[in-house]
Every structure is written in structure tokens, then in C-alpha cells.
C-alpha positions as CSV (number, residue, x, y, z in Angstrom):
1,M,66.7,25.3,105.5
2,L,63.9,27.5,106.4
3,L,64.7,31.1,107.5
4,L,62.0,32.8,109.5
5,H,62.4,36.3,110.8
6,T,61.2,37.2,114.3
7,R,57.7,38.5,113.5
8,R,54.4,37.9,115.1
9,I,52.9,36.6,111.9
10,N,55.6,33.9,111.7
11,A,55.0,32.9,115.3
12,E,51.2,32.7,114.7
13,F,51.5,30.5,111.6
14,L,54.6,28.4,112.5
15,P,52.5,25.4,113.8
16,D,50.6,25.5,110.5
17,I,53.7,25.7,108.4
18,I,55.4,22.8,110.3
19,A,52.2,20.7,109.9
20,M,52.1,21.5,106.1
21,F,55.7,20.5,105.6
22,R,55.2,17.3,107.6
23,A,52.0,16.5,105.6
24,R,54.0,16.8,102.4
25,G,56.6,14.3,103.7
26,W,59.2,16.7,105.0
27,T,61.2,15.7,108.1
28,I,62.2,18.4,110.6
29,I,65.9,18.0,111.6
30,S,68.3,20.0,113.7
31,P,70.6,22.7,112.2
32,A,73.6,20.5,113.2
33,E,72.2,17.6,111.2
34,A,71.4,19.8,108.2
35,Y,74.9,21.4,108.1
36,A,76.5,17.9,108.3
37,D,75.3,17.4,104.7
38,P,78.4,17.2,102.5
39,L,76.8,19.9,100.3
40,Y,77.7,22.5,102.9
41,A,81.3,21.5,102.8
42,R,81.6,22.6,99.1
43,Q,82.9,26.0,98.2
44,P,81.6,27.8,95.1
45,A,84.2,29.2,92.7
46,T,82.4,32.5,92.9
47,L,81.3,34.6,95.9
48,P,77.7,34.2,96.9
49,A,77.3,38.0,96.5
50,G,75.0,38.3,99.5
51,E,73.0,35.2,98.8
52,S,73.4,31.7,100.2
53,I,76.2,29.3,99.4
54,L,73.6,26.9,98.0
55,W,72.4,29.5,95.6
56,A,75.9,30.2,94.5
57,L,76.5,26.5,93.9
58,A,73.3,26.2,91.9
59,R,74.3,29.2,89.8
60,E,77.7,27.7,89.2
61,A,76.0,24.4,88.1
62,K,73.9,26.5,85.6
63,F,70.5,25.3,86.7
64,S,68.1,26.2,84.0
65,T,65.4,27.4,86.3
66,L,67.6,29.4,88.7
67,R,66.6,32.9,89.3
68,Y,67.6,35.6,91.8
69,P,66.3,34.5,95.3
70,A,64.8,37.9,96.1
71,E,62.4,38.1,93.2
72,D,59.0,39.2,94.2
73,D,55.4,38.3,93.6
74,L,55.8,38.6,89.8
75,Y,57.2,35.0,90.1
76,E,55.8,33.8,93.4
77,K,52.2,34.9,93.3
78,P,50.9,32.6,90.4
79,I,52.6,29.6,92.1
80,L,51.1,30.5,95.5
81,D,47.7,31.2,94.0
82,A,47.7,27.8,92.3
83,L,48.5,26.2,95.6
84,G,45.6,28.0,97.3
85,F,47.7,30.3,99.5
């Protein structure tokens, strides 16, 4: 799932973003097809607390690299810099 807010910058770069994902082997599917995945039928034992159900399930599974989804450039900038963004 990719969430994009209605912003001009997102509209301007959407074709590039789609091309990048496709070049990396991603397949674009409809929301109906995505939500048909059995993962979305699962219910976490804890409330997502404002985050996604998938994040709550990952937290429940104790993924070692899980971090709060709203973390800022302290975590993201080095990764994006290494990718050339």
C-alpha cells in the first residue's frame, strides 16, 4: 500500500514513482486485490494506536527492526541519501 496525500508535488512525481517501483519489479494492483490478501483479515491483539493494522501486527510479532512509522529524517535520510534521492 502506498499512501499519497493530495499535493502538487505528489502529482508531479507520481509517474516517476510508479516507473521506479515497476523498474524494481513491483506490480501495481487495485485496492480490492490488495485488501483480498489474507493478512488484512487478521486482527491484532492490541489496538493499532493510530497506526496501520499491518504495523500493529508487525509489532505484535516482535520484528527486530520495527520502529515507529512516523520517525523522521534521523532514520530515513541516510537510507535515501545512499539510494541517491
